[in-house]
C-alpha positions in Angstrom: -20.9 15.8 -34.1 -21.9 15.7 -37.8 -22.8 12.0 -37.6 -25.1 12.7 -34.6 -26.8 15.6 -36.3 -27.3 13.8 -39.6 -28.2 10.5 -38.0 -25.8 8.5 -40.2 -22.6 7.0 -38.8 -20.5 7.6 -42.0 -21.1 11.3 -42.3 -18.2 13.7 -42.1 -17.6 17.4 -41.8 -16.3 17.5 -45.4 -19.4 15.9 -46.8 -21.7 18.4 -45.0 -19.8 21.6 -44.8 -21.8 23.1 -47.6 -25.1 22.5 -45.8 -25.0 22.0 -42.1 -21.8 23.9 -41.5 -22.6 26.7 -44.1 -23.7 29.2 -41.5 -24.7 29.5 -37.9 -28.3 29.5 -38.9 -28.0 26.3 -41.0 -26.2 24.6 -38.2 -28.8 25.6 -35.6 -31.6 24.4 -37.9 -29.9 21.0 -38.5 -29.3 20.7 -34.7 -32.9 21.5 -34.0 -34.2 18.9 -36.4 -31.7 16.2 -35.1 -33.1 12.8 -34.2 -30.9 11.5 -31.4 -32.4 8.0 -31.8 -31.4 7.6 -35.4 -28.0 6.0 -34.6 -27.4 2.6 -33.2 -27.1 2.5 -29.4 -23.6 0.9 -29.7 -22.4 3.8 -31.8 -23.7 6.3 -29.2 -22.0 4.4 -26.4 -18.7 4.5 -28.3 -19.1 8.3 -28.8 -19.8 8.7 -25.2 -16.7 6.9 -24.3 -14.8 9.2 -26.7 -16.3 12.2 -24.9 -16.0 11.1 -21.2 -13.3 8.5 -21.3 -13.5 5.1 -19.8 -12.8 6.3 -16.3 -14.6 9.5 -16.3 -11.4 11.4 -16.7 -12.3 12.9 -20.0 -12.0 11.2 -23.3 -10.1 12.4 -26.5 -13.0 14.8 -27.3 -12.8 16.5 -24.0 -9.1 16.6 -24.0 -9.2 18.3 -27.4 -11.6 20.9 -26.2 -9.6 21.8 -23.2 -6.2 21.8 -24.9 -4.9 25.4 -24.4 -3.3 25.2 -27.8 -6.7 24.6 -29.5 -8.9 26.6 -27.1 -9.6 29.4 -29.6 -10.5 26.9 -32.2 -13.2 25.1 -30.1 -14.5 27.7 -27.8 -17.4 28.6 -30.0 -18.5 25.0 -30.2 -18.5 24.4 -26.4 -22.3 25.0 -25.9 -23.0 22.7 -28.9 -20.7 20.0 -27.4 -22.5 20.2 -24.1 -25.8 19.7 -25.9 -24.5 17.0 -28.1 -23.2 15.0 -25.1 -26.6 15.3 -23.5 -28.3 14.1 -26.7 -25.9 11.2 -26.9 -26.6 10.3 -23.3 -30.4 10.4 -24.0 -30.0 8.2 -27.0 -28.3 5.6 -24.9 -31.2 5.4 -22.4 
């Protein structure tokens, strides 16, 4: 998610936690300014596979989101995840 928001394939949460992830407001501002065309199409295709899986059965990202043991950790990110997956899809088209 951080890579998509920043537009650089090598970005990480650790590198941006003091800016993008500092607060809900800073995250929303970065998300609003995101350029979903900044990353290469191949990178976006790989991310979409990680989200949806190769057979549409849910990739590792979806499986992590719906894992009952991690639900509390990810429930607040679900709306962002839905928006991110749509942005990745649009970047591929």
